[in-house]
N, C-alpha and C positions, 0 to 999 in steps of 0.2 A: 503493499500499499504505500510505498514511498514515492512512487511516480506520479500520483494523481491527488487530486484535491480532496482533503478532509471535508470540507463543505459539501463537495458532491456526494459524498457517502452520506452524509447526514440527511441531505435531501432526498436520497434515494431510498433511505430506510424509513422516513417520514412518508413517503409515497406508498411504501409496502404497507405501513401501518394504515393508512388511509383507505387502500384497497381491502385490507382484511377488515376493517369495520364497515365500509360500504357493502361489501358483498356477504356480510354476516358468516365470515369464516372463522375458525377458531386457531387455524394455524397455517403459516405461509413459510416456505423454505426456498431460498434462492442462492445460487452461487454467481457471482459477477466476475468475469475472466477480464483483466488489463492487459495481459501479455505473459510471458514467460516467468514463471514463479511469483506471478503477481496477481492474487485474485482477492475477493472479498465474499465471504460466506456469512449469509444473514438468515436467521430464523426468527420470526415474529410470532408471537402466539398470545392468545387471550384467553380467560375464562368465560363462560357464558352460563348466566344463572338460570337454570330452568324453574319455570312456574308450573305448579300442578294444581289443578283445581279438583279438590275433593268434596264430594257431598258430605254434609253434615249427617251424622248418625241419627237415626229415628229416636226419639225420646223413649226411655224404659220406663215402665211401670212397675214400681214395688221390686226394685232390684236389690239382691242381697249385697251385704257390706264389701264383698270382693269384686263385685262388678266395676267399680270405678277404676281399679287397677287393671283389670282385663280390659276395659275399654281405651284407656291410654296405652296399653301395650298394642292394641289393635290399630290406634292412629298411628303410632310411630313404626309400624310394620312397613317394610319396603314392598312398594305396590308390585315391583317386578317378581316378588316371590309369592304373590297370591296365585291360588289355582286359576287358571282361565286368562292370566295376564297376556296381553298382546304387546310385545316389545318392538321397538324400532329395528329394521334391518339395515338402517343406513342414517348418515347424517344428512338433516336437511330442514325444510320448513314443512311444517304440518298444515293441511287444510282439512277441515271437516266437511265441507261441501263441495260439489264439482265445479262451481263457479260463485263468485260474489252475489250475496243477496238470494241464492237458491236455497231449497231445503237441505239440511244436513243429511249426510250418508245415513246416520244412525243417531239415536238418541236414547238416554237411559231408559231402560225398560222394553225397548224393541226386541222382537226375536230376529236372530240373524242365521243364516246358513252357512254351512263351511263353504269358503270360496268368495262369498259376498264381499264387495268392497266396503270397508267400514271407514277409509278416509285415505287421502292421497298425501305422499310426501315428495316435495319438489327437491331434487338434487341435481345441480348441474344444469338448469333449465329443462330438467326432464321431470315429468308428473308420472310418478309411479304409484299406482293403486296398490293399496294394503288390503289383502283379503283377510277375511276372518278364518282363523286356522281351525275352528270348529263351530258346530252348530250351538246355540244357546241365547241366553237373555243378556243383553248389555247391561252389566251391573253398575260400572263406573267408567266416565270418560275422564282421563287424567291429564289431558292437555287441552290448551286453548288454540282456537283457529289462529293460524298465522305465526305460532310459536316456533322457535328453532329447536329442534330434538336431535340428540346424540344416538349413536349406535347403542342398541341395549335398553335404551330409556323406556320406561312403561308408558304405552299409549292408552289402553283400555283394558277393562277386565269383562270378560265374558264367562257367565256361569251357567 
């Protein structure tokens, strides 16, 4: 890096960070070659905070004393470990309806068939239909429309 401007490198890294933010990417790695034995390796990354919407549990009538502890354990439970959890097969942006203003693919309480599209994940400008892995009832939807999702993130629960 002795033969080129440090200011140019800083501007390049700032441009990469802007590209990362604008395209909602989590990581970007680039190698910039300047010539023989002169290059710049840059890795820019950021963490994305995932927001999950969780339906409030139904009120319990005359619960025993141990119920609050059990309820707290259920709320803190990892949704991806629940039976019937559908996880994201890729990184992208989730859409709950086929187009803006349209009816959602599924709602809580809907019956779904195996293979039925339950949502779309956009990755690299490609709309990927996410099928229900099993038939059943949609118990919970754990993502918001337009939210970024990571690989393996829980999307919904079918029971």
